[in-house]
C-alpha positions as CSV (number, residue, x, y, z in Angstrom):
1,X,-267.5,-85.2,-141.1
2,X,-265.8,-81.9,-141.5
3,X,-263.6,-82.8,-138.6
4,X,-262.3,-85.8,-140.5
5,X,-261.4,-83.8,-143.6
6,X,-259.4,-81.3,-141.4
7,X,-257.7,-84.4,-139.8
8,X,-256.8,-85.9,-143.0
9,X,-255.3,-82.6,-144.6
10,X,-253.6,-81.7,-141.5
11,X,-252.1,-85.4,-141.3
12,X,-250.8,-85.1,-144.9
13,X,-249.3,-81.8,-144.4
14,X,-247.4,-83.0,-141.5
15,X,-246.1,-86.3,-143.3
16,X,-245.0,-84.0,-146.0
17,X,-242.9,-81.6,-143.8
18,X,-241.9,-83.9,-140.9
19,X,-240.3,-87.3,-140.2
20,X,-242.8,-90.0,-140.2
21,X,-242.3,-90.8,-136.5
22,X,-242.7,-87.3,-135.5
23,X,-245.6,-86.5,-137.7
24,X,-247.2,-89.6,-136.2
25,X,-246.6,-88.6,-132.7
26,X,-247.9,-85.1,-133.1
27,X,-251.0,-86.4,-134.8
28,X,-251.5,-88.7,-131.9
29,X,-251.3,-85.7,-129.4
30,X,-253.6,-83.5,-131.5
31,X,-256.2,-86.4,-131.8
32,X,-255.9,-86.9,-127.9
33,X,-256.5,-83.3,-127.3
34,X,-259.5,-83.4,-129.8
35,X,-261.0,-86.4,-128.0
36,X,-260.8,-84.6,-124.6
37,X,-262.3,-81.5,-126.0
38,X,-265.2,-81.3,-123.3
39,X,-262.9,-82.2,-120.3
40,X,-260.3,-79.7,-121.5
41,X,-262.8,-76.9,-121.7
42,X,-264.2,-77.8,-118.3
43,X,-260.7,-78.0,-116.7
44,X,-259.9,-74.5,-118.1
45,X,-263.2,-73.3,-116.7
46,X,-262.2,-74.5,-113.2
47,X,-258.9,-72.7,-113.2
48,X,-260.2,-69.4,-114.7
49,X,-263.3,-69.4,-112.3
50,X,-260.9,-69.8,-109.4
51,X,-258.7,-66.9,-110.5
52,X,-261.4,-64.4,-111.3
53,X,-264.4,-65.3,-109.1
54,X,-265.7,-62.9,-106.5
55,X,-267.4,-64.3,-103.6
56,X,-269.8,-61.2,-103.7
57,X,-271.0,-61.9,-107.2
58,X,-274.7,-62.9,-107.5
59,X,-274.0,-66.2,-109.3
60,X,-271.9,-68.8,-107.3
61,X,-268.8,-70.2,-108.9
62,X,-270.2,-73.9,-108.7
63,X,-273.3,-72.8,-110.4
64,X,-271.4,-71.0,-113.2
65,X,-269.4,-74.1,-113.8
66,X,-272.8,-76.1,-114.0
67,X,-274.2,-73.7,-116.5
68,X,-270.9,-73.5,-118.5
69,X,-270.8,-77.4,-118.9
70,X,-274.5,-77.4,-120.0
71,X,-273.8,-74.8,-122.6
72,X,-270.7,-76.6,-123.9
73,X,-272.8,-79.8,-124.1
74,X,-275.5,-78.1,-126.1
75,X,-273.1,-76.5,-128.5
76,X,-271.1,-79.8,-129.0
77,X,-274.4,-81.4,-129.9
78,X,-275.6,-78.5,-132.3
79,X,-272.4,-78.5,-134.0
80,X,-272.2,-82.1,-134.4
81,X,-269.1,-82.5,-132.3
82,X,-270.7,-85.0,-130.5
83,X,-272.9,-87.8,-131.4
84,X,-276.3,-88.7,-129.9
85,X,-274.7,-91.8,-128.6
86,X,-272.0,-90.0,-126.7
87,X,-274.6,-87.7,-125.2
88,X,-276.4,-90.7,-123.7
89,X,-272.8,-91.7,-122.4
90,X,-272.6,-88.4,-120.7
91,X,-276.0,-88.7,-119.2
92,X,-275.3,-91.9,-117.6
93,X,-272.0,-90.7,-116.5
94,X,-273.5,-87.8,-114.8
95,X,-276.0,-89.9,-112.9
96,X,-273.7,-92.6,-111.7
97,X,-271.0,-90.0,-110.7
98,X,-273.5,-87.8,-109.0
99,X,-274.6,-90.8,-107.0
100,X,-271.1,-91.6,-105.9
101,X,-270.3,-88.0,-105.1
102,X,-273.4,-87.7,-102.6
103,X,-272.3,-90.9,-100.8
104,X,-268.7,-90.0,-100.7
105,X,-269.2,-86.4,-99.5
106,X,-271.5,-87.3,-96.9
107,X,-269.3,-90.2,-95.9
108,X,-266.6,-87.5,-95.3
109,X,-264.2,-88.6,-97.9
110,X,-264.1,-85.2,-99.8
111,X,-265.9,-82.1,-99.5
112,X,-267.0,-78.9,-101.6
113,X,-266.2,-75.7,-99.7
114,X,-268.3,-73.3,-101.7
115,X,-271.8,-72.9,-101.8
116,X,-274.3,-73.5,-104.7
117,X,-278.0,-73.4,-105.6
118,X,-277.8,-76.1,-108.0
119,X,-277.0,-79.0,-105.7
120,X,-278.2,-82.6,-104.6
121,X,-277.4,-83.8,-101.1
122,X,-274.8,-81.2,-100.4
123,X,-272.9,-81.9,-103.7
124,X,-272.9,-79.1,-106.4
125,X,-274.3,-80.5,-109.8
126,X,-271.4,-79.5,-111.8
127,X,-269.6,-82.5,-110.1
128,X,-271.4,-84.8,-112.3
129,X,-269.8,-83.4,-115.3
130,X,-266.4,-84.4,-113.9
131,X,-267.2,-87.9,-114.5
132,X,-269.2,-87.0,-117.7
133,X,-265.9,-85.5,-119.2
134,X,-264.3,-89.0,-118.7
135,X,-267.2,-90.6,-120.4
136,X,-267.1,-87.9,-123.1
137,X,-263.3,-88.6,-123.7
138,X,-263.7,-92.4,-123.8
139,X,-266.7,-92.2,-126.3
140,X,-264.9,-89.5,-128.5
141,X,-261.4,-91.3,-128.5
142,X,-263.0,-94.5,-129.6
143,X,-264.5,-92.8,-132.6
144,X,-261.5,-90.3,-133.2
145,X,-259.1,-93.3,-133.4
146,X,-261.5,-95.7,-134.9
147,X,-260.7,-97.9,-131.9
148,X,-261.5,-101.7,-131.8
149,X,-260.8,-104.0,-128.9
150,X,-259.4,-107.6,-129.4
151,X,-259.3,-110.4,-128.6
152,X,-262.2,-109.7,-125.9
153,X,-264.2,-112.0,-123.6
154,X,-267.8,-111.5,-123.5
155,X,-269.4,-108.0,-122.7
156,X,-271.0,-109.3,-119.4
157,X,-267.7,-110.3,-118.0
158,X,-266.7,-106.5,-118.6
159,X,-269.9,-105.4,-117.2
160,X,-269.7,-107.8,-114.1
161,X,-266.2,-106.3,-113.2
162,X,-267.5,-103.0,-113.7
163,X,-270.5,-103.4,-111.1
164,X,-268.1,-105.1,-108.5
165,X,-265.8,-102.2,-108.9
166,X,-268.5,-99.6,-108.5
167,X,-270.0,-101.3,-105.6
168,X,-266.7,-101.6,-103.8
169,X,-266.4,-97.8,-103.8
170,X,-269.4,-97.8,-101.6
171,X,-269.1,-101.0,-99.6
172,X,-265.5,-100.6,-98.5
173,X,-266.8,-98.0,-96.0
174,X,-268.5,-100.9,-94.2
175,X,-266.9,-104.3,-95.5
176,X,-263.4,-105.3,-96.4
177,X,-261.8,-103.5,-99.3
178,X,-261.5,-105.9,-102.3
179,X,-259.7,-103.6,-104.7
180,X,-256.5,-105.8,-104.7
181,X,-258.8,-108.7,-106.1
182,X,-260.3,-106.3,-108.5
183,X,-256.8,-105.1,-109.7
184,X,-255.9,-108.8,-110.2
185,X,-259.1,-109.5,-112.0
186,X,-258.6,-106.5,-114.5
187,X,-255.1,-107.9,-115.4
188,X,-256.1,-111.5,-115.7
189,X,-259.3,-110.8,-117.7
190,X,-258.1,-107.9,-119.9
191,X,-254.6,-108.4,-120.0
192,X,-254.6,-110.1,-123.4
193,X,-257.1,-107.5,-124.9
194,X,-255.6,-105.1,-127.3
195,X,-256.8,-101.6,-127.8
196,X,-256.4,-101.1,-131.7
197,X,-256.2,-97.6,-132.9
198,X,-255.3,-95.6,-136.2
199,X,-252.9,-92.9,-136.7
200,X,-252.2,-91.8,-140.2
201,X,-253.8,-95.2,-141.6
202,X,-251.3,-97.1,-139.5
203,X,-252.8,-99.6,-136.9
204,X,-251.3,-99.6,-133.4
205,X,-252.3,-101.2,-130.3
206,X,-251.7,-101.4,-126.6
207,X,-252.9,-103.6,-123.8
208,X,-256.2,-102.4,-122.4
209,X,-254.9,-102.4,-118.6
210,X,-252.1,-100.0,-119.9
211,X,-254.6,-97.9,-121.7
212,X,-256.7,-97.6,-118.5
213,X,-253.6,-96.7,-116.5
214,X,-252.5,-94.0,-118.7
215,X,-256.0,-92.4,-118.8
216,X,-256.2,-92.7,-115.0
217,X,-252.8,-90.9,-114.9
218,X,-254.1,-88.0,-116.8
219,X,-257.3,-88.0,-114.6
220,X,-255.0,-87.9,-111.6
221,X,-253.3,-84.8,-112.9
222,X,-256.6,-83.1,-113.6
223,X,-257.7,-84.1,-110.1
224,X,-254.8,-82.2,-108.5
225,X,-255.8,-79.1,-110.5
226,X,-258.9,-79.5,-108.8
227,X,-257.7,-79.6,-105.3
228,X,-255.1,-76.8,-105.9
229,X,-257.7,-74.7,-107.1
230,X,-259.8,-75.4,-104.1
231,X,-262.7,-76.6,-106.0
232,X,-262.9,-79.7,-104.0
233,X,-260.7,-81.0,-101.0
234,X,-260.0,-84.5,-99.6
235,X,-260.2,-84.8,-95.7
236,X,-257.0,-83.4,-94.2
237,X,-255.5,-82.2,-97.5
238,X,-253.8,-78.7,-97.6
239,X,-254.3,-76.7,-100.8
240,X,-251.0,-77.6,-102.4
241,X,-250.8,-81.2,-101.0
242,X,-250.8,-83.7,-103.8
243,X,-253.8,-85.9,-104.0
244,X,-253.1,-89.2,-102.2
245,X,-251.5,-91.6,-104.5
246,X,-254.0,-94.2,-103.7
247,X,-256.4,-92.3,-105.7
248,X,-254.5,-93.3,-108.8
249,X,-255.6,-96.9,-108.2
250,X,-259.2,-95.8,-107.7
251,X,-259.2,-93.9,-111.1
252,X,-257.6,-97.1,-112.7
253,X,-260.5,-99.1,-111.6
254,X,-263.2,-96.5,-112.1
255,X,-261.9,-96.4,-115.9
256,X,-263.1,-100.1,-116.1
257,X,-266.6,-98.7,-115.1
258,X,-266.0,-96.2,-117.6
259,X,-265.4,-98.5,-120.4
260,X,-268.3,-100.7,-119.6
261,X,-270.7,-97.6,-119.4
262,X,-269.4,-96.3,-122.9
263,X,-269.8,-99.8,-124.5
264,X,-273.2,-100.3,-122.9
265,X,-274.4,-97.5,-125.4
266,X,-271.8,-98.1,-128.2
267,X,-271.9,-102.1,-127.9
268,X,-270.9,-102.6,-131.5
269,X,-267.2,-101.4,-130.6
270,X,-266.9,-104.4,-128.2
271,X,-266.1,-106.6,-131.4
272,X,-263.6,-108.2,-133.7
273,X,-265.9,-108.2,-136.7
274,X,-263.7,-105.5,-138.1
275,X,-260.3,-107.4,-137.6
276,X,-258.6,-110.0,-139.6
277,X,-255.7,-112.4,-138.9
278,X,-252.4,-111.1,-140.3
279,X,-251.0,-113.7,-142.7
280,X,-247.4,-112.8,-141.7
281,X,-247.7,-112.7,-137.8
282,X,-251.1,-114.8,-137.4
283,X,-252.2,-111.9,-134.9
284,X,-255.4,-110.1,-134.9
285,X,-254.9,-106.7,-136.9
286,X,-257.6,-104.1,-138.1
287,X,-258.6,-104.2,-141.8
288,X,-256.8,-101.6,-143.9
289,X,-258.0,-98.2,-143.4
290,X,-257.4,-95.1,-145.7
291,X,-255.2,-92.4,-144.3
292,X,-256.5,-89.3,-142.3
């Protein structure tokens, strides 16, 4: 792909003019930014529309965000910045995200203060793209960093945990909240799982729960942007109040739902087939890969 060629030349240039560690760190940041292209553009749109929008305009701000997200998705597919599989992930996220939004808004957990034509059950349809942005990021980051997961339990274990987490977001309104047990299950089941990724041909890894937490932290920051811009508000929250810290835990759990959804479409990633045992350490490691 053309982007891979750009990536390779940029990486080579950085390694020529910068110390190896700094070049690797910058490439990591740039590749992360590229992976969250859709989410980044959508967040910019939320901020810009909040600054410039006039309530008297014929098009509601929420509808403009929905149309903007649709246009960006079309362009990403046309320009081949997104694969068909990644587009399927986004559709699944939009459906599951919108369903949760309708339930939570009607349960009084949070609200959307502005009006919209494109809405379902009082929830503006752009909201589904906030979840889709997470799905887009995960699908793209797996491809951009050539990620593999190992060692891994059977996929059905991840799927079962994801289903329990998703159901608990609904059931805790009526039944005991089991999120503590779900936190523990995520650590016990996936603590040994390493997320392998490549930077400059070098294989790196981190534990899957840590990857989920760091991603959740980034989403938590983005969510605070959403509440500061009054795009949505939590019950009893003033404009410049920080989103309740408990939501960080919710996003951590939701990341496992996200992994399961992405890997449902991209199941071949959830495999150790491209890994080998390192003769020096005895640990699983990705097979050699050429530099970007």
